N, C-alpha and C positions, 0 to 999 in steps of 0.2 A: 196395285194395291194403294200406292200413295196418291194417285189421282182420284181415288174413291171407288174403284171397281171391286177391289178385294176378291172374294171368291166368285164373283160374277164376271171376272175379267174375260173368260172365254165367250160368254154370251155377248158381252159388249163388243169384243173384237169381231165376232161373227156378224152382229148387226151392222157394225161399221163397214165391214167388207161388202155386205149386201148393199148398203147405201152408196158406198163408193162405186160399185159396179153400176148401179142405177144412174148415178150422177157423173159417170166417167166423161160424158160429153161436155161437162162444165169445167173440166180440168183444162186450164189455159196455158200451163207450162211456165207461169210467172215465177214459180218456185219449184223446188225438187218434188218429184212425185212422193217421196218419203214424207216430206213435211206436209204435203197436202193430205196424205192418208192419215198421218198422225193427228192432224187437226180434226179430222172426222172422228177418230178414236177418242180424242179428248172431249169433243162435243157429245158423243154418245155416252161417255163416262159421266159427264155432267148431267145429261138427261136422265140416265139411270139413277144417279144419286138423288136428283130432285124427286123423282117419282117414288123411289124407295123411302126417302125421308118423309114424304106425305103419308105413306102407308104405315110405316112402322118406326116412327121417330123415337119412341121410347126404347126399343131394342137397340137402335143405333147409339143412343146416348149411353146405354149400359155397356155396349161393346167398346165405345171410345174411352170409357173409364178404366178399361183393362186392356191396353194395347198389346201387352206382352203375350196375350193368349194366342196370337197369330204367329208368333216367332218360334220356329223349331230350333231346339238346342241340340248340338252335337255331343257325342260321348267323350271325345278327346278334349284334353285341356285347351289346346289351341282352338278347337272348334267352339268350346264354351266361351272363351275370351272373345272370339270373333262374333259369336251370337250376342254376347253382352254389348259389344260395341255397336252392332247392328241395331239391337233393341234400343239402345240409348239414342242413336241417330234417328230411328223411326219415331221414337217418342218426341224428340225435339222437333222433327219435321211436322208432326201432327199438331204441335203447339203453334206453329206459324199460321198466319192468316192464309186463306186458300190461295190467293193470287201469288203470295210469296212462295208457297209450297209448289205451285204449278211451275213457276219459273225455275226453281231449283231442280225439280224433277226433270224438266225439259233439258236444261243446260248440262246437268252433271250426272243424272241417272240414266236418261235416254241418250246422253252424249250428242245432243243436237247442236248445230252451229247457231250462232246468234241469228242469222238470217232464217234458218229453219224454225227457231223459236218464235221469231216475229210472225212468221206465217202460221204456225200452229196455234198460237195464242191470239192472233189477230190484233196485236198491240203495235204501236209505233216503235221503231228501233230505240229511240231514246228512253222510252218507258221500260223496255226489256233491259237495257243497260243499267238504268237507275234502280229498278226493282231487284235485279240480280245482286247489285252491290248492297242494297239495304237488306235484302233477304239473307245474304251471306253473313252480314254483320249481326243480324238477329239470331241466326242459327249458331254462330260462334258464341254469342253471349249465353244462349240457352245451354250449349254444351259446356261452357266454362262453369256455369252455375251447377250443372249436374256433377262436374268433376269436383267442385268445392264441396258439394253436398256429400259425395262419397268419401271424401277425405283423401 
């Protein structure tokens, strides 16, 4: 969802696996197979997002204006609080620039190592380190503003 696939995640993953199978001979073993496969998934997500944006940009803008609509809330108080925190985090993540969001998702939500993130995103190691640091600072600032706004 955070890389842009949303409800199309299954289609993206299926397409990524088909492409990975077809391109298996290109896997050189320079990185882990997991990182190589996740890079394909990320590329497929970007491709799907670009094509979907061309077709129905207006619908996407309307959906982005109401991000809470995709968050399921639990009935229990603890579940409600967890859902609120999750929704706040998702809202803050969606406000980050795409490249900042990608590095945060890779490092902390997909739990990729720095090396796997380098491979998946195709960025130099220094870029991953600096962008991770800056993206975390931006995310903290957004979450702090949200906390102040709530009181």
